[in-house]
C-alpha positions, 0 to 999 in steps of 0.5 A: 119677459123679452119680446122678440121681433125680426127686423124686416128684410134684415138678418137682425132681431130686435128684443124689447125688455126692461132693464133696471126699470127702463124700457130697452130695445136691443138689436141682435146680429150674428156672423159679420165675418168681416175680413179676408177670406181664403175661399174668395181668393181661391175663386179669384173673387176680389172684395174690398173688405174695407168698403164692406165693413163701412157699408155694414157699419152704415147699415147697422146705424140705420137699423139702430136709429129706425128701431130706436135701439138702445144697444146692440149684441154682436153674437160672434164671428166679427172677424173671418180669420179663425186662427188669429189676426191678419194685417187687415183685421188690425185696420178694419175691426177696431174702427168698425167697433169704435164707430158702433160704440159711438152709436149705442152700447155694444155687447160682444159674445165671441164666436169660433172665428174670434181668436185673439180678437180681444187685442182688437176690441176698444175699451168701449165694447162690453165683452161677454164670455163664450157661454153667452149673456142672459137677458130676461128669459133669453140666452144669447150665444154664438152657437159653437159651444153648448149652453152652460147648465147655469143658464138652465132656467131660460125659456129661449136661446138665440144663436148664430154660427150655423148660417141657415140656408134653404136648400130645395132645388125646385124652389125659387128660395133655393140657396137663400138665407132663412130664419129657423124657429124651433121648439124642442124638448128642454131635457136634451139641452138641460137634462135636469129640466122638463118641458119645452124651450124655444130656439132661434137660429139666426141667419148670417149678417154677412151678405156673401154667405149664401148659395153654399152647398150642404157639404161645404157647410158641415163644419158650421153645425152647432153642437146644440143643433146637432144634439137636437137633431140626433135626439129627434127632439124637435116638437115644432119648427118654422122656417121663415124667409128674410122677408118673413114669409113662411117657407116650411115646418119640421118636414123641411128641416133636413133641407137646412142641415 
C-alpha cells in the first residue's frame, strides 16, 4: 500500500512504496502548462517561458533531492498549447524533460493539452497511456477522461486537470490554490464495486494558474469530478491550503467547482 504525503508549500505529492522489493519514493506533479498562452497575450502580459521552464526545472530538482525521490510522475499537461505544437514548444519541452530525466526516472501521463507531444519527448522518458498508471493501490490519471474499468480494484485515485482554487470572497484565501481530498462512493466510478474510494485532486504546478473566476474554469471540470458531484456521491471532503492548513469540508465544496 502506497503512503502519500504533501510536499510542504509545493503543489507536489510524495508516494512511498515498494517496487520489486525496493523502497521507492515517487514525486507526483501535475499541470505544468509550460509554453505560450493566448490568455496572457490578450491581457498584454509578457512572460519569458524559457526562464519559467528553467526555474521550474531547478525547483523540481531541489524537491527531488530534498525528498530523496527515485522517480517523478508528470501527471499531464506539460505543454500549454492544446491543438498542437508551436515553435516555442520545440525549444522548451524537450530540454526540460531531458534535464529531468538526468536527475531521476521520469514517467509521463498525457493530458488534454499534450496533443502531439510524443514528437517532443526524449527516449529517456517513460510515456504512459491516457488511462494512467497504477502504483500499488493507487491510480494516477490526468483527469480529463474517466478511469478504465480495468483499474477498478484501486483504493485511491490521484488526478490533476481541475486546477482547484478556493473561491470565498470574505476569506484571505480567496483565489488561492488548494488540495482537495474526497472520499466517495465507489459505484459512481466503478459500477460493479461497492464501498468507498479516495480521490485526491492536485493543484496545478504552474504558478500563474491562480485567481481565475469560476466561470472561466468551467472547461477544466473533470468528467470524474463532474459525475461525483452530479450523483452527490461525496461522503467526506477535506480542503487544504498549500501550507497544509484545513480550510473546509464538503460544505465548501461548491466554492471550488
